[in-house]
N, C-alpha and C positions, 0 to 999 in steps of 0.2 A: 258237686257231685258225690254224689248218693251210693254207698254200700249197700249190698242187697245179703241178709242175714239168712243164712241157711241152716238148718237142725238136724244133724244124722238122726239114723231111725234110734240110735242109743241115747242120744240127746234127748231126743222126744220122750223116749221111756223114763229115762231118768227126770225130767221135769213134770212128767204126769203123776210121777210117785212123793215127790216136793208137796202136792198139795196146790190149792189153785192161788190164795195170796202170793206164795212165792214164785211160783209160776208166772205170774201176770206181772210181778216185781222184776223179775230177772228179764222177760220177753220187752216189757216198756224199758227198762234199761238198754238192752242192746237195741231197739229201734230208734229209740228219743237220744240217747247219747253216744252210742259209736257210731251207726249206721251214719252219721250227719257228718262226721270227722272226714277231715279232707285226708288224712293221715293218722288212720286207727290205732295203729303202733304206736303212738305214742303214750295212749291210754290204757296199752298193754303192758306186763311184765313179763318178760321171756323166760320160758323155762329150761333146764337142764338136764344133761345126761344124756339118758334116750327118749328125751321127749325135747330136744333143743330146738325142732322144727315147730313147735306149739308154742303160744300165746296163752296167759292167761288174764281175765278180767275178773276184778273183784265186787261182789253185790253184799254186800251185810258179810255173813257168814259163809256166802256160798261162793264157788270157783265156776267161772266159764273158761272151758278149756276151749280154745279155735285155732285155726289153720287159716291164714289172708292169703286168699290168690289174689294178685294187685292185676294180674292182665285182664281178667272178667269184672274186678269189683265185687268179691262175693267173699263173705265171712263167715265160714263152717264151721257150727258149733259142732266139737266132738265128744265132748262130754259138761257133766251140770252135776254138782253133788256139794254134800258140805265140806268146809276146808280139811276137817281130818279123816275123809275117804276119798278126797278125788285123786290122790297120787297114787293110791294103792292101785296094784295092779291089774284088778278088775274092772276099775271105773274107766280106765282111758282105753 
């Protein structure tokens, strides 16, 4: 049961700023390791507070913040940033 990975406009901009190597690493991770899982929540960590409806995946020093839509099998990437910056108000 493959999942489809979608990137929000904000996430696309953030990926472009990270450089081609990091962008490729993150896109490959999401496509090859997460999209193929039957239950992608198992590999994610739930966020808390105002972001409690979101999940995050760790790719090296970067965090990929997502929403999972079970009914349509879509993982929406809403933010991508270095771990120091991802939870600051302007990133998500």
